C-alpha positions as CSV (number, residue, x, y, z in Angstrom):
1,M,107.6,28.3,111.4
2,P,111.8,27.7,111.3
3,R,112.4,23.8,111.1
4,I,113.9,21.7,113.6
5,T,116.1,19.2,111.4
6,G,116.8,16.9,114.4
7,L,117.7,15.7,118.1
8,L,121.1,17.0,118.6
9,E,122.1,15.9,122.4
10,T,120.4,13.7,124.9
11,A,121.5,14.2,128.5
12,L,121.6,11.6,131.3
13,Y,122.8,12.8,135.2
14,V,125.2,10.1,137.0
15,D,126.7,10.1,140.4
16,D,129.5,8.3,139.2
17,M,131.2,9.5,136.0
18,D,134.1,6.6,135.8
19,R,131.3,4.0,136.5
20,A,128.9,5.0,133.9
21,V,131.9,5.5,131.1
22,A,133.0,2.4,131.6
23,F,129.2,1.4,131.0
24,Y,128.5,3.1,127.7
25,E,132.0,2.3,126.2
26,T,131.7,-0.9,127.4
27,V,128.3,-2.4,127.2
28,L,127.4,-0.4,124.6
29,G,130.5,0.5,122.3
30,L,129.8,4.6,122.5
31,K,133.0,6.4,121.7
32,V,134.0,9.4,124.1
33,M,134.4,12.5,122.1
34,S,135.0,14.6,124.6
35,R,135.5,14.6,128.8
36,S,136.0,16.4,131.9
37,D,135.3,16.0,135.3
38,R,131.4,17.4,134.7
39,L,131.0,16.3,131.4
40,T,131.3,13.4,128.9
41,A,130.5,13.4,125.5
42,F,129.9,10.3,123.3
43,D,129.2,9.7,119.9
44,A,125.5,8.5,119.6
45,G,125.6,8.0,115.5
46,R,123.8,10.0,113.2
47,Q,124.9,13.4,114.3
48,G,123.7,12.5,117.8
49,V,125.7,13.0,120.8
50,L,124.4,11.4,124.3
51,L,126.0,14.0,127.3
52,I,126.6,12.2,130.6
53,F,126.6,15.3,133.3
54,T,127.5,14.3,136.9
55,R,124.4,15.0,139.0
56,G,124.5,18.4,140.9
57,A,127.6,19.7,139.0
58,T,125.9,21.5,135.9
59,R,123.1,23.8,138.3
60,E,124.5,26.7,137.9
61,D,125.5,28.5,134.7
62,V,128.7,28.7,132.8
63,S,130.6,30.9,131.3
64,V,132.6,30.1,128.6
65,P,134.7,31.7,125.6
66,G,131.9,32.1,123.0
67,G,129.1,32.9,125.5
68,T,127.3,31.3,128.5
69,I,125.5,27.7,129.4
70,P,122.6,27.8,131.3
71,G,122.3,25.5,134.4
72,H,120.8,22.5,134.4
73,D,120.2,19.3,136.1
74,G,118.0,15.8,136.6
75,S,117.2,13.3,139.4
76,G,115.1,10.0,139.0
77,P,115.2,7.3,136.5
78,L,115.1,9.1,132.9
79,H,114.7,7.6,129.7
80,M,116.7,7.5,126.3
81,A,116.2,4.9,123.4
82,F,119.1,4.3,120.7
83,A,118.4,3.5,117.3
84,I,119.4,-0.2,115.9
85,P,119.0,-2.3,113.0
86,E,116.2,-4.4,113.0
87,D,118.5,-7.5,112.3
88,S,120.6,-6.9,115.5
89,L,118.3,-6.9,117.8
90,D,119.3,-10.6,118.8
91,A,122.8,-10.1,119.1
92,W,121.7,-7.2,121.3
93,R,120.6,-9.7,123.0
94,R,123.4,-11.8,123.3
95,R,125.3,-8.5,123.9
96,L,123.7,-7.5,127.1
97,A,123.6,-10.9,128.2
98,V,127.7,-11.3,128.1
99,C,128.0,-8.1,129.6
100,G,125.9,-9.5,133.0
101,V,123.2,-6.3,132.0
102,P,119.4,-7.6,132.6
103,I,116.8,-6.9,130.1
104,H,114.1,-5.6,132.1
105,S,111.8,-5.7,129.2
106,E,110.9,-6.4,125.7
107,M,108.2,-4.6,123.7
108,A,106.7,-5.3,120.4
109,W,105.2,-2.2,118.7
110,E,102.0,-2.1,116.5
111,Q,103.6,-0.6,113.8
112,G,106.3,-3.2,113.7
113,G,109.1,-2.1,116.0
114,R,111.0,-3.8,118.6
115,S,112.6,-2.4,121.9
116,L,114.9,-4.4,124.1
117,Y,114.6,-2.2,127.6
118,F,117.6,-2.2,130.3
119,H,119.1,-0.2,133.1
120,D,122.2,1.4,133.2
121,P,124.3,1.8,136.4
122,D,122.5,5.0,137.5
123,G,119.1,3.4,137.3
124,H,118.1,5.7,133.8
125,V,115.9,3.2,131.5
126,I,117.6,2.6,128.6
127,E,116.0,1.4,125.5
128,L,117.7,0.1,122.2
129,A,114.8,0.2,119.5
130,T,114.0,-1.2,115.8
131,P,112.8,0.6,113.2
132,G,108.8,0.8,113.1
133,L,108.5,2.3,116.4
134,W,107.1,5.9,115.3
135,P,106.2,6.9,112.1
136,T,109.3,8.7,111.4
137,Y,111.4,5.9,112.4
C-alpha cells in the first residue's frame, strides 16, 4: 500500500474574499502565500495550507500550465481545526476576545486535549486544538 505522509490542504468556501482574508490574517495571524479573485492560500504551519475559495467560483475544471484542476465547491457551515500548543490556550481565549470573536464552545477531550470552537465570518466552525485530541496528535 502506498503511504500517506500528511494532510496538505484544507479548503473553505466564502462569500466575501476580502472579509475572509482580513479575518484569517488579523484574528489568526495566518500569512497569505498566494491570492487571486477566486482563491487565497494561507500558510497554516507544518506544511499545511488553508485554501479559501470564493463560493461558486470553482465549480468548473480549470486548465493551467501543467494540467487540469477538477472543479469543486462547498456549502453550509464547514469545519476545520488548527493545532495549537497546549500552553497557548489562555492566550487564544484572550486573542479571540480582543478581536470580538465569541467562543461558541470549549471541549475537554478524554485523551487530555482541549479545543476552542468559534465561527469565521462565513459561519464555518473553526477549532483551535491542543495535543491530546487524537492518538496521532
